[in-house]
C-alpha positions in Angstrom: -19.4 44.0 -23.6 -18.8 46.5 -26.4 -21.4 44.6 -28.6 -24.2 45.4 -26.1 -23.0 48.7 -24.7 -21.5 51.9 -25.9 -17.9 51.6 -24.5 -15.4 54.4 -24.3 -11.8 53.6 -23.6 -10.4 56.5 -21.6 -6.7 57.5 -21.7 -6.0 58.1 -17.9 -2.9 60.2 -18.6 -4.9 62.6 -20.7 -8.2 62.6 -18.9 -8.6 65.9 -17.0 -9.3 65.7 -13.3 -8.6 62.0 -13.2 -4.9 62.0 -14.2 -3.8 63.5 -10.9 -5.9 61.0 -8.9 -4.5 57.8 -7.5 -7.7 55.9 -8.2 -8.7 55.7 -11.9 -11.9 53.6 -11.3 -14.3 56.2 -9.9 -17.2 55.4 -12.2 -19.4 58.4 -11.2 -16.6 60.9 -11.9 -15.7 59.2 -15.2 -19.4 59.2 -16.2 -19.6 63.0 -15.4 -16.4 63.7 -17.4 -17.7 61.6 -20.3 -21.0 63.5 -20.3 -19.1 66.8 -20.2 -16.8 65.9 -23.0 -13.7 65.8 -20.9 -12.7 62.2 -21.5 -9.7 61.8 -23.8 -10.7 58.7 -25.7 -8.4 56.1 -27.0 -8.8 54.4 -30.4 -10.3 50.9 -30.3 -9.7 49.1 -33.6 -12.4 47.0 -35.1 -12.5 43.3 -34.3 -11.2 42.3 -37.8 -8.2 44.6 -37.5 -7.5 43.3 -34.0 -7.5 39.7 -35.3 -5.1 40.7 -38.1 -2.8 42.4 -35.7 -2.7 39.3 -33.5 -1.9 37.1 -36.4 1.0 39.4 -37.4 2.2 39.6 -33.8 2.2 35.8 -33.5 4.1 35.5 -36.7 6.7 38.1 -35.7 7.3 36.3 -32.4 7.8 33.0 -34.2 10.2 34.6 -36.7 12.1 36.3 -33.8 12.5 32.9 -32.1 13.8 31.3 -35.2 16.4 34.1 -35.7 17.5 34.0 -32.1 17.9 30.2 -32.3 20.0 30.6 -35.5 22.2 33.2 -33.8 22.7 30.9 -30.7 23.6 28.0 -33.0 26.2 30.1 -34.9 27.7 31.3 -31.6 28.0 27.7 -30.4 29.4 26.5 -33.7 32.2 29.1 -33.5 32.6 28.6 -29.7 31.7 32.2 -28.9 30.5 32.9 -25.4 27.4 35.1 -25.6 27.8 36.4 -22.0 
């Protein structure tokens, strides 16, 4: 969608007049706030950076699993109850 349209990611906690509202999807109000410059925009990284982040995240999850499995193996080896 961002390739065809100018997309603004709004931070609802910082967006004035919307943060107090229960509904954060009022498009007319959001459009008026954007037009008036009252939208607190969030950073959207470029696609390349998002792909790199995802690769790092996946690698960290894999390494975390390996470390947890090693810890569990050592606990079992020394008959230590992890509970």
